[in-house]
C-alpha positions in Angstrom: 31.6 -3.2 -34.3 29.1 -5.6 -32.9 25.4 -4.9 -33.0 23.0 -6.2 -30.3 19.3 -6.6 -30.8 18.2 -3.5 -28.8 14.6 -4.7 -28.3 15.8 -7.8 -26.5 17.5 -5.7 -23.8 15.0 -2.8 -23.6 13.3 -2.4 -20.3 9.5 -1.9 -20.0 8.5 0.4 -17.2 5.0 0.2 -15.6 3.8 3.2 -13.5 0.5 4.3 -12.1 -1.5 5.1 -9.1 -4.1 3.2 -7.1 -6.8 4.7 -4.8 -9.2 3.0 -2.5 -10.3 1.7 0.9 -7.9 0.8 3.8 -9.4 -1.4 6.5 -8.1 -1.6 10.1 -8.2 -5.0 11.8 -8.2 -3.8 15.5 -11.8 -3.0 16.5 -10.8 -0.4 19.1 -8.6 1.5 16.6 -11.3 1.2 14.0 -13.9 2.5 16.5 -11.8 5.6 17.2 -10.3 6.4 13.8 -12.3 4.2 11.4 -11.3 2.7 8.1 -10.0 5.2 5.6 -8.7 5.8 2.1 -5.2 5.5 0.7 -3.4 6.3 -2.5 -0.6 4.1 -3.8 1.7 5.3 -6.6 4.0 2.7 -8.0 6.9 2.3 -10.4 7.8 -1.2 -11.8 10.1 -2.7 -14.4 9.2 -5.9 -16.3 12.1 -8.2 -16.0 11.0 -11.4 -17.7 7.9 -13.0 -19.1 5.2 -11.6 -16.8 7.6 -11.0 -13.8 7.7 -7.4 -12.6 9.8 -5.9 -9.8 8.6 -2.6 -8.3 8.4 0.0 -5.6 5.4 1.7 -4.1 4.3 4.2 -1.5 1.1 4.0 0.6 -0.1 7.3 1.9 -3.3 9.1 2.7 -4.4 7.4 5.9 -4.5 10.2 8.5 -7.5 10.2 10.9 -8.5 12.2 13.9 -10.6 11.0 16.8 -11.4 11.2 20.5 -9.6 8.7 22.7 -9.7 7.5 26.3 -11.8 8.2 29.3 -11.6 12.0 28.9 -12.2 11.9 25.1 -8.9 13.6 24.3 -8.1 14.7 20.8 -5.8 12.4 18.9 -4.5 11.8 15.4 -3.3 8.6 13.7 -1.2 8.5 10.5 0.1 5.4 8.8 2.3 5.4 5.7 4.4 2.8 4.0 7.2 2.3 1.4 7.7 -1.1 -0.2 9.2 -3.4 -2.7 7.2 -6.0 -4.6 7.3 -8.8 -7.2 4.3 -9.3 -9.4 3.5 -12.1 -11.8 1.0 -11.4 -14.6 -0.8 -13.7 -17.0 -1.7 -11.7 -20.2 -4.8 -13.0 -22.0 -5.7 -10.6 -24.7 -6.6 -7.3 -23.1 -6.9 -8.8 -19.6 -4.0 -9.6 -17.2 -4.8 -11.2 -13.8 -1.8 -11.0 -11.4 -0.5 -12.1 -8.0 1.8 -9.9 -5.9 4.1 -10.4 -2.9 6.3 -7.9 -1.3 7.7 -6.2 1.8 6.8 -2.8 3.1 8.1 -0.7 5.9 5.3 1.2 7.6 5.5 4.3 9.8 2.8 4.9 12.3 2.4 8.1 14.3 -0.1 8.8 16.9 -0.5 12.1 18.7 -2.7 12.6 21.8 -3.4 16.0 23.2 -4.0 15.6 27.0 -4.6 18.5 29.3 -3.0 16.6 32.2 0.1 15.3 30.4 0.4 17.7 27.5 1.1 16.3 24.0 1.9 12.6 23.9 3.5 11.1 20.7 4.1 7.6 19.4 6.3 7.4 16.4 7.5 3.9 15.3 8.2 1.8 12.2 7.5 -1.8 11.5 7.9 -4.0 8.4 5.4 -6.4 7.0 5.0 -8.9 4.1 2.2 -7.9 1.7 0.1 -10.3 -0.3 -2.2 -9.3 -3.1 -3.8 -10.0 -6.4 -5.7 -8.1 -9.0 -6.7 -7.8 -12.6 -5.6 -5.3 -15.3 -7.7 -4.3 -18.3 -5.7 -2.7 -21.1 -8.1 -0.1 -22.4 -5.4 1.1 -24.9 -2.2 -0.7 -25.9 -0.2 0.9 -23.1 -2.8 2.2 -20.7 -4.5 -0.1 -18.2 -7.3 0.1 -15.6 -6.9 -2.2 -12.6 -8.5 -3.5 -9.5 -6.4 -4.9 -6.7 -7.0 -6.5 -3.3 -4.0 -6.8 -0.9 -3.6 -7.8 2.7 -1.1 -6.3 5.1 -0.5 -8.1 8.5 0.8 -5.2 10.6 0.9 -6.0 14.3 2.7 -3.3 16.3 3.5 -2.9 20.0 3.5 0.9 20.8 3.0 0.1 24.5 2.6 -3.1 26.6 -0.2 -4.4 24.3 -0.1 -5.5 20.7 -2.2 -3.5 18.3 -3.3 -4.9 14.9 -3.0 -2.0 12.4 -3.1 -4.4 9.5 -6.0 -4.9 7.1 -7.2 -5.1 3.5 -6.7 -2.6 0.8 -9.4 -2.5 -1.9 -7.9 -0.5 -4.7 -8.7 0.8 -8.2 -6.2 2.4 -10.4 -4.8 3.5 -13.7 -1.3 2.8 -15.2 0.7 3.0 -18.3 3.6 1.1 -19.8 6.6 2.9 -21.3 
């Protein structure tokens, strides 16, 4: 029987949730719906010396507003599911990190018009995400974090391009198991 050092092959999982502000680049969309809040749960696995691979979900941005000449009721919802790679530098209880990934976003807009009835836009678009942050290990396996990331999300629901991208300013809590 051959024995392998189990610790050498053990995987370390990192999971947690972020919450914070989501900005919208397009001034017309921002005027109607405004910036909003998002929550981002994530699950990651540490694969080698500070390198982490993970998945996350961005939800929570769902806003209502009045749109067009007749101020018709409308609703915009944007969600995303993504994969990322993160590199951390651990210095004592502090870990700054950089992050790059790819997310597939779903954006849905519904407009209630008396003349046309209900009008819906329901599309998906992928985007590369870039970010960075810092973790503070309050306990050995529990961390508090702050993160800034940018999502360039330009979509074409009609003839004209609309920039639904923007910054995410997030705070969160996580644990390593």
